[in-house]
C-alpha positions in Angstrom: 0.0 0.0 0.0 1.3 3.5 -0.8 2.4 5.4 2.2 2.3 9.2 2.8 5.8 10.4 2.0 7.8 9.8 5.2 10.4 12.5 4.4 7.8 15.2 4.8 7.0 14.2 8.3 10.6 14.3 9.4 11.4 17.6 7.7 8.5 19.3 9.5 10.6 19.3 12.7 12.6 22.1 11.1 9.8 24.0 9.5 10.3 27.7 10.3 6.7 28.2 11.4 7.2 25.8 14.3 8.3 28.7 16.5 5.4 29.5 18.8 4.4 33.2 18.6 2.3 35.2 21.0 -1.0 34.3 19.2 -2.9 32.1 21.6 -4.0 29.5 19.0 -0.9 29.2 16.8 -1.0 25.7 15.2 1.9 23.4 16.2 3.7 20.9 14.0 1.7 18.2 15.6 -1.4 19.5 13.8 0.2 20.9 10.7 1.8 17.6 9.8 -1.5 15.7 10.0 -3.8 17.9 7.8 -3.9 16.9 4.2 -6.0 17.6 1.1 -8.5 14.9 0.2 -10.5 14.4 -3.0 -13.8 12.5 -3.5 -16.0 12.1 -6.6 -17.7 15.4 -5.4 -14.6 17.6 -5.2 -11.8 18.5 -2.8 -11.7 19.1 0.9 -9.6 18.7 4.0 -8.8 15.7 6.2 -6.7 15.2 9.3 -5.3 12.3 11.3 -5.7 11.5 15.0 -4.2 8.7 17.1 -6.7 7.2 19.6 -5.6 4.3 21.8 -2.5 3.9 19.5 -4.7 3.5 16.4 -4.6 5.8 13.4 -7.9 7.4 12.2 -8.7 10.1 9.6 -11.4 12.7 10.2 -13.3 14.8 7.6 -16.7 16.3 7.0 -19.4 13.9 6.0 -20.5 16.0 3.1 -17.0 15.7 1.5 -17.7 12.1 0.8 -21.5 12.2 0.2 -21.7 15.4 -1.8 -24.5 16.9 0.3 -24.6 20.7 -0.3 -26.4 21.6 2.9 -28.0 19.9 6.0 -29.6 17.4 6.7 -26.4 15.3 6.2 -28.0 12.0 6.9 -25.9 8.9 7.4 -23.2 7.0 5.5 -24.5 3.5 4.6 -21.4 2.3 2.8 -18.9 0.3 4.9 -16.0 1.6 2.9 -15.1 4.6 0.7 -12.4 5.2 -1.9 -10.7 8.6 -1.8 -7.6 10.2 -3.0 -5.1 12.1 -0.8 -2.5 14.6 -1.9 1.0 13.3 -1.1 2.4 16.3 0.9 6.1 15.4 0.1 5.7 15.1 -3.7 7.1 18.2 -5.6 4.2 17.7 -8.1 0.5 17.2 -7.5 0.6 13.4 -6.7 -2.6 11.8 -5.5 -2.6 8.5 -3.5 -5.7 6.3 -3.8 -6.8 5.0 -0.4 -9.8 2.8 0.5 -11.0 3.5 4.1 -13.4 1.7 6.3 -16.2 4.1 7.5 -17.3 4.9 11.0 -20.5 7.0 10.9 -20.7 9.4 13.8 -24.6 9.6 13.7 -27.4 10.9 11.7 -27.0 14.5 10.4 -23.7 14.9 12.2 -21.3 16.4 9.6 -18.3 14.3 10.6 -17.1 11.0 9.4 -14.3 8.9 10.8 -12.2 6.8 8.4 -9.9 3.9 9.2 -7.2 3.0 6.6 -6.2 -0.7 6.2 -2.8 0.1 7.7 -1.1 3.3 9.1 -0.5 5.9 6.4 1.9 8.1 8.4 5.4 6.9 9.3 7.0 8.2 12.5 4.5 11.1 12.9 4.6 13.6 15.6 2.1 12.8 18.4 -1.5 13.9 17.7 -2.8 16.6 20.1 -5.6 16.2 22.5 -9.0 16.1 20.8 -11.7 17.7 23.0 -13.3 21.1 23.4 -13.1 21.4 27.2 -11.8 24.8 28.0 -13.0 26.7 24.9 -14.7 29.9 26.0 -16.9 32.6 24.6 -14.8 35.1 22.6 -11.7 32.8 22.8 -9.2 32.6 19.9 -9.2 29.6 17.6 -7.7 28.7 14.2 -8.9 26.4 11.5 -6.7 24.6 8.9 -7.4 23.2 5.5 -7.1 23.6 1.7 -9.5 26.3 0.4 -10.5 26.0 -3.2 -8.6 22.8 -3.6 -5.2 24.3 -3.1 -2.4 24.5 -0.5 0.9 26.3 -0.2 4.5 25.0 -0.5 6.7 25.1 2.6 10.4 25.4 2.0 12.8 23.7 4.4 16.3 24.4 5.3 17.6 21.6 3.1 15.8 23.0 0.1 13.0 20.4 0.0 9.4 21.5 -0.1 6.0 20.1 1.0 2.3 20.9 0.5 0.9 22.6 3.6 -2.6 23.7 4.7 -3.7 27.3 5.1 -4.5 28.6 8.5 -7.3 31.2 9.3 -8.3 32.9 12.5 -11.6 32.6 14.3 -13.2 33.3 17.6 -15.8 31.4 19.6 -19.2 33.0 19.2 -21.3 30.6 21.2 -21.3 27.9 23.8 -23.4 25.0 22.4 -25.5 22.8 24.6 -24.1 19.3 25.4 -26.8 17.5 23.5 -26.2 19.4 20.2 -22.5 20.1 20.0 -22.4 22.5 17.0 -20.1 25.5 17.3 -20.8 28.9 15.7 -17.4 30.6 15.1 -16.6 34.1 13.9 -14.4 33.5 10.9 -14.4 33.6 7.1 -14.6 30.0 6.0 -14.1 29.1 2.3 -15.0 26.1 0.2 -12.3 23.5 0.7 -11.8 24.0 4.4 -14.6 21.5 5.1 -13.3 18.6 7.1 -10.3 20.5 8.5 -9.7 20.8 12.3 -10.5 23.8 14.5 -7.9 24.3 17.2 -7.5 26.4 20.3 -4.6 27.0 22.7 -1.0 26.4 21.5 2.2 24.6 22.4 1.8 21.4 24.6 -1.7 22.6 25.6 -3.1 22.8 22.1 -6.4 21.0 21.4 -8.6 20.1 18.4 -12.1 21.2 19.4 -14.2 20.7 16.2 -14.4 19.8 12.5 -15.2 22.5 9.9 -18.6 22.0 8.3 -19.6 25.2 6.5 -20.7 28.7 6.9 -24.0 30.7 7.4 -25.0 32.8 4.4 -26.9 36.2 4.4 -28.7 37.9 1.4 -27.2 41.0 0.0 -27.9 43.3 -3.0 -25.9 42.6 -6.1 -25.9 46.3 -6.9 -25.8 49.0 -4.2 -29.1 51.0 -4.0 -27.3 54.3 -5.1 -26.3 52.7 -8.4 -29.7 51.2 -9.3 -31.6 52.5 -12.3 -34.3 55.1 -11.6 -37.8 53.8 -11.0 -39.9 53.3 -14.2 -43.6 54.3 -14.7 -46.4 52.0 -15.5 -48.2 53.2 -18.7 -51.5 51.9 -17.4 -51.5 53.7 -14.0 -48.7 56.3 -14.4 -47.4 55.1 -11.0 -43.8 54.6 -10.3 -42.7 51.0 -10.4 -39.4 49.9 -8.7 -37.7 46.8 -10.1 -37.0 44.1 -7.5 -33.5 44.3 -6.1 -31.3 41.5 -7.4 -30.0 39.6 -4.4 -27.5 36.8 -3.7 -26.4 34.9 -0.6 -22.9 35.6 0.6 -20.7 34.5 3.4 -21.9 36.1 6.7 -18.7 35.6 8.5 -20.2 33.0 10.8 -18.9 29.5 10.3 -20.3 26.1 11.6 -18.2 23.4 13.1 -19.2 20.1 14.7 -17.6 19.2 18.1 -14.8 16.7 17.9 -16.5 14.6 20.6 -18.7 13.1 17.9 -15.6 11.6 16.3 -14.0 10.4 19.5 -17.2 8.7 20.8 -17.6 6.9 17.5 -14.0 5.7 17.6 -14.5 4.4 21.1 -17.6 2.6 20.0 -15.9 1.1 16.9 -12.1 0.8 17.5 -11.1 -0.5 14.0 -8.2 1.8 13.2 -4.8 0.1 12.4 -2.4 -0.1 15.3 0.5 2.3 15.3 2.1 4.0 18.2 3.0 7.6 17.4 6.5 8.7 18.2 
């Protein structure tokens, strides 16, 4: 089975962005090395790896593999799914076909857990804690992924390069109830970030709190009112008639993310990931 390029994981120890800055949610290499681009028959998204009980799992948004454009997201009936993942260490765009076993996290939960037949990462950095305990209203967070089906190339001290996810800032806008763990975050999410992790804190305390699902839209005028054509007059009544404003839905700046606990609980209920102790 094709492995994710091992050299990339080793090189990330010397990635220049590894230095922790003052920002309270700066992503560490433990997260950066585990976020990859994924492609299904419906398009591209983001996927990330977690180790739970020394087993490797991959997490993404359910709609990435089902093609659902909006909720309800339903369930995944298939026991396995074939996807392609971008090899981060390849200098060109090289896609690796992987067939995963599926762990559904529950009806209309926009998270799916995937188990490869054997570990894909060789000698990875340890995965960070995955829970949202400690996230607070107004707190800083970041989300990672590959917007619009693209990443950026990191350059290392030895001259080699690797595909890396983009990072965007967000803040916690609500504290969801325990029975419906859906976070509303203040951040501009773009297509392609779906399935990526939302993190908070940094350094050894960093946690993955949620999985990016989508964003809330709001209607807006296509043309500002001041630039619209003057009202016309009806020949029958001689009354002024104003044409309807053309409107479209745009990104409101509020994004939606499902709590990582849905993934962790599903893993504990179905521990089928391949064994591999992270180093």
